N, C-alpha and C positions, 0 to 999 in steps of 0.2 A: 556563410549558414546562417539564418536567423531563428532558434529553438525556440517557441513556446510564445511568439511573438502575439498572437490573436487569441482571441476566443475563442473554440472550437469546442464540441461536445465531449471528444473523449479525451481534453486538456485538464490536467489539474492545477488550475494559476490560482498565484498566492491571492490571501484572503484578509491580508492585513497590509498598514500602510506601509512597513517596512518591509513587507515582500514586492508590493508593487514596486517600491522605490528602487529595488535590486533588480527588477525583473530586465528592464532595457538595457542596465548593463550586463547580461549574462555573457556574451561572447567577447566581451572587449576585455581591455587590459586592466578596467580601474574596478574591475567584480571582486576580486580576491580583497583588496582592502578596504573597499563599502562592506564585504560579508560580514569582515572583522571587526571592523569599526558596529555595526548592527549588533555583533554576538557579543562585543565587548559592551554595548549597552544593556544588552539581556542580563546581563550578570553583573552589573551595578547595582550601588548603592540607592539611585533612584528611581522607584519602580514606574511612575510616569515617563520618565525619558526611555526605560526600558521597553516600554510596551504602549506603543502609540494604539489608537483604537482599531479595532476590527471591522475591515469593509463588510459592512451588514448585507447582504445577500438583497437584492430588490424585493422581493416578498414577505421578507421579515417584518414582523412586528418589534418594534423597540423596547414593549411592554412585556413581548413575551421571555425574555430572556430574566426579567427579573421576576417574574411572574414562575419562571421554570427554579431560582436560586430559592426565591419564598419558599417553595417547597419542599427543597432539602431540610428545612428546620421543622423540626417537630412541633405539635401546638404548645406544647408544655414549654419549649422552648422560645417561642415567640411571646407566651405569655409571663413566663421570667425575666426576660430580656428587655432593656427596655429601648422604645421605639429608636432611640438614637444609637447607641451600640447595634441594634439588630441592621441597621442601615448601614452603619460601620463595615461590621461583617461582610454583607454584601455587597459592597465596596470593594472588601477584600477579595472577595473571592469573583468577584469581574475582573480584578488588575489578573487575579491569577490565569482566569480562563484566556485572557487578551494575552498575556507571557506565553502561553503554552500555543498560542494560535502563530506567535510569531517563531517560538522555536520551530513547530511543523515547516512553517514557509522558509528557516535558514537551513534545517536538514533538507527538505524537497529541492530547492536550489543548488544547494552543495552538489547533491547528487547528479543534479543535471549539469553543472559546470562539469563535474568530473567526465561526463558524456562527450561535453564538448572540450574539452582539451585531448579525450581520444578522437577525436575528428568524426563522431557520431550524433544522432540524433535519437529522439525518443520517437516513438509511433504518436502519431496524432491522431488517426483515424484506423479504425478496425478494415476500412475500404481497401487497404493493402492485401489482408489475409484471405480476400475474394478469389474463387478460385478463377484464373486469367488474369487476376493482376499482377502487375511489376511492381517488387520488392523494392521501397527508395533505395537509392545506392548509397544515401549516408546512414542509412540506420543499420544496425549491428546483427551479425547472422552470427551462427553457431561458431564458423571459423573465427571469424573476428574475437567472439567475446572468449574465446579458447587463446587466443595471441595475447587477451590482453592479464591473463589470470596468470598466477606463476605455476609450474609444471604438476605439482600435487592438486593445487586447486582446478585446474585446467584438466585432471583426468578424470575428478569425483564429477565435474561440470558434463563434462562430454558423456560419460553413463547416464547420469541423471535424465538429460535431453534425451538421450537415444531410448533409454527405457520409455521416456513420454512418448517420444511421435520416432518411432525407429527408420522410417522412409522421409527423406528429404524430395520429395519428389510431386512436384508442382500440377502433374497430370492426373494424381490422387485428391480428390475434393470428399468433401463431407459437413456436415453441419454439427452444433453444439448447441446445449442451452445456455444461453447469455450469464445468466448465477453460475452455471458449471464453468463455463469458461473463464470467470473472473477468478473463481476458485482456484482455477489450474496455473493461471497466471501469480496471483497470489503464490501458490505452493511452491513456483518457481522463484520465488522473491523470499521465501522465507529459507528456501534450500540456500541459495545464495548467500544469505543474511549467516546462515547455521555454517556454513563452509569458511566463509572471513571469521567468525569470529575463533573456530580453531586453529585455521590455518597461519592465523596471525599472531599466534601465539599465548593465546588465552590458556592458561594451565588450570584444571580442577582440583580446587582445591578440597582432596579426598584422598584417603588411601584407603578404604574401601571400596572393593571393585564391584558390590553392587550399585554402592552409591554412587560412583561415576558412570556406571548404566545408566543410572534413572535420570541423573543429570544431562547424559547426551541424550535421552530421549527425550525430556522434558524441552530443551535448548532446538531440538530440531521441529517441535510444536507451536515456538511461540517464541516471539523477541522478548528483550531482555526490559524495555520499556514501553511503556501505553501508547509515549509518543513516536516510536519507530512504528509501530502497529498501525497508528493514525495514517503515518505517513503514507505506508506499503501498500495500506489498504484502499487510502486515496486516491492512488497513482492507480492499482486496480482498479476499482471500481470506476471510476470517473472513465479509463480508459474504454470500458464494456457498459458505461452509461447505465451504471446501476443507480436504483432509487434509496435516498438516506432523509431522516427526519433532522439531522443537525448536520451543515456544512462544517462543522466546530469539531467532529468526534468522528471517527472510522467508520467504516462498514464492518457493523455486525456479523450479517451475513458470512462476513471474509474470513472471521474466526475458525472457521471449519474450513480447510481448504484440500484440493486434490492434487495427485501426482501422475496420472496416468490419463492418457486417452482410451476409451474402452469402445471400438466400433460395434456400432446393433446394427443390425439387417432391418428393411424397411418392415417385414414382419414383426420383428422384437420392437419396432419402434410404440406400438401400438400397449406393452408393457410396462412400458418408464412414462408415455404423457399421454393426456386426452389427444383424441383427434380434431384437432380445431377445425380444420377446412374441408372434412371429409376425402382429401387427394389422398392420392399417394405419396409415400414418406420419403424422406430422403434417402439415397443409397447408403448412406454413414451416419451417423450421429454419434458424438462424444456423450457418453453417460455417465459424467463422476459422481462424487458424494456430493447429493444435495441439487433439487431442481429449482423448477423454476415457480412463478408462483402459483396460486391457487386456480384451478380451472374451472369456477363456476360450481355447480351442483358435484361434479367427478370426483373422485378420489383420488383421480391423479390428477398430475399439474399440466396446465397446457404450457406447451413449451413458446419460447420465444427467441427464436432459432438464430445463431451467426453461422455462414461460410463461411469456410476455409477451404485452402487449399493446404497439403501436409510440408510444405517447402517452406511457405509463409509463416506456417503453426509451427516449425521448429525454430526457426529465426527471432518469432515474438518469444515466444518462451525462453529463448536464450537472452533476450532483451531484460528479464523478469530477471533470471539470476543473477546479471552482471549489474541490475537494479538493487537488488539485497546486498549484493557485496560491497557496491558503493555506498549503500545507507549505514551498514556497519561502520563504515570506515568516517563517515560523517560524523554519527550519533557520538564514535569514540574520540570525535576531534572537540566535539562540541561538549561533552562531557568532562573532556580532560581541559579545556580552558576558561570553565566556569568556575567560579567560588562554590565552596563545596557545600553551602546552602544553598543557593541557588538549584545546582545539580540537584540536590536532594528533591527540592521542591518541583521543580520540572520534569525530571525524567524517574518519574513513578512507575512502578512494576505494573504491568497486565494488568487490565479491568478484571478480568475475567482469565485465572490462571489452571492452567494444564492442570489436569490430574494424575497422579503417574498411572492410577487404576485404567483411564479410558487410552493410557498409552500401553497397553500392556499387548 
């Protein structure tokens, strides 16, 4: 079984030299030692060794990153700082970004390796959830995921997935907006991450009942580091082929996610989306929180729909829960292995923090 071996539209491939060097080893016995060596380099004192240059996207302009970094400094800072010092600060920022990109690759590849160790593969294309499509034999489904989780986590995952997609019936089909679909997968990854956080022994440091409740709400809505968000949202956003401005960052649209599939009738579809073709709507659509792109002059978004059958959708969302579960494990391992200074530098809090008011 070769996982993520070729570039496919729905596959999140490494973006750094380190990640690309590890990718061919992913399924073999040499991967754990090579991955650990890369992690040790990331936490070392030699920043240049720790962060080989990122692989630039084919369409990227090498000067665009420098321009973006320059924009982070105010005009007064540029005026007050000597050119050599400013260039040094830009170089330091570039190094930090490169180290962050290596971290993202290490986290994602560690999660992929866990799937390999469990004799499973991540889904590479949404073609497998289409009506009438066969679910891959090496992909996980709800039963497989439940067998890999401890009993208490399995019970929570089972309830969550069945609430999202109650019927694992391949004869029931529908469609959902691509962005909403990605947000649904992201919600599953967040849930798996959340369950992993508390089932694996994390103790909330508060004797106040209200404080504990707020902490639980917060943990259910966001991951503990920006790096984890970038990795999880990249998996979801790439799988559903969303667009993003910067390949080194996460998918901002996925900071908000959904947890349920809400069927809507053909008649109701016009209430959610602009009619692009003038034809009849699908029999059922998933209307989650957040639609697709704007629909021209219409106030309603124009849908970019993805068709699914319910059995495959349930299996795909189960994969999302497992991905979040193993991502927490990878993040915890990396954070614990890095020197404290490197851990603090690389594992920043989420860039956009959820507020308790929004979680009420």
